[in-house]
C-alpha positions as CSV (number, residue, x, y, z in Angstrom):
1,M,-0.8,-15.0,3.2
2,R,-0.9,-11.2,2.8
3,V,-0.2,-8.9,-0.1
4,L,1.8,-5.8,0.8
5,A,2.7,-2.9,-1.4
6,A,4.7,0.2,-0.6
7,S,5.7,3.3,-2.4
8,F,9.4,4.4,-2.4
9,P,10.9,7.7,-3.5
10,D,12.9,6.1,-6.3
11,D,13.7,2.9,-8.0
12,R,17.0,2.5,-6.2
13,S,15.5,2.5,-2.7
14,A,12.7,0.2,-3.8
15,C,15.2,-2.3,-5.3
16,A,17.3,-2.1,-2.2
17,A,14.3,-2.9,0.0
18,R,13.4,-5.8,-2.3
19,D,16.8,-7.3,-1.9
20,H,16.8,-6.8,1.8
21,L,13.4,-8.5,2.2
22,I,14.4,-11.4,0.0
23,N,17.6,-12.0,2.0
24,T,16.1,-11.3,5.4
25,L,12.9,-13.3,5.0
26,T,14.3,-16.0,2.7
27,L,11.8,-15.2,0.0
28,D,11.8,-16.5,-3.6
29,A,12.5,-13.6,-5.9
30,S,9.2,-14.3,-7.7
31,Q,7.3,-13.4,-4.6
32,I,8.2,-9.7,-4.6
33,G,8.7,-7.1,-7.4
34,V,9.4,-3.5,-8.1
35,K,7.9,-1.3,-10.8
36,A,8.4,2.4,-11.6
37,L,5.2,4.4,-11.0
38,A,5.9,7.1,-13.6
39,Y,5.8,6.8,-17.4
40,G,9.6,6.7,-17.9
41,R,11.9,4.2,-16.2
42,R,14.4,6.6,-14.6
43,R,16.2,5.9,-11.3
44,T,14.5,9.0,-9.9
45,D,10.9,7.8,-10.6
46,V,8.7,6.9,-7.7
47,A,8.5,3.1,-7.5
48,I,6.2,0.5,-6.0
49,L,7.3,-2.6,-4.3
50,A,4.7,-5.4,-4.0
51,G,4.8,-8.9,-2.7
52,R,3.1,-11.8,-1.1
53,F,4.2,-12.6,2.5
54,D,3.4,-15.5,4.8
55,D,1.5,-14.4,7.9
56,D,4.4,-15.1,10.2
57,V,6.7,-12.6,8.6
58,V,4.2,-9.8,7.8
59,A,5.1,-7.7,10.8
60,T,8.8,-8.0,10.0
61,A,8.2,-7.0,6.4
62,R,6.1,-4.0,7.4
63,D,8.8,-2.8,9.8
64,A,11.5,-3.3,7.2
65,V,9.6,-1.3,4.5
66,S,9.2,1.6,7.0
67,Q,12.8,1.5,8.1
68,L,14.0,1.5,4.4
69,G,12.0,4.6,3.5
70,G,8.9,3.1,2.1
71,T,5.3,4.0,2.7
72,L,2.9,1.1,3.0
73,V,-0.1,1.6,0.6
74,I,-1.7,-1.8,0.5
75,D,-2.0,-4.5,3.2
76,M,-4.6,-7.1,2.4
77,D,-5.4,-10.7,2.6
78,D,-4.3,-12.3,-0.7
79,E,-7.7,-13.9,-1.1
80,A,-9.5,-10.5,-0.8
81,G,-11.1,-9.1,-3.9
82,N,-10.3,-5.7,-5.3
83,A,-12.5,-2.8,-4.3
């Protein structure tokens, strides 16, 4: 299992990527979430998408994030500790 997180230019694109990943990879909605990075919660705020992915779909998830306008910022084993 891996933890992936990606930044998106806005909440709308991050939410669209979340929906795409849930539908394409048949994820449970609790496995992936989106949060605005800025103080306010406006649709134009930079947003972070983060989720836990089985090893067999990680490459597909990485590609989808990139194709949907995201920039991967975290890619780590879910058992790894924080730095």
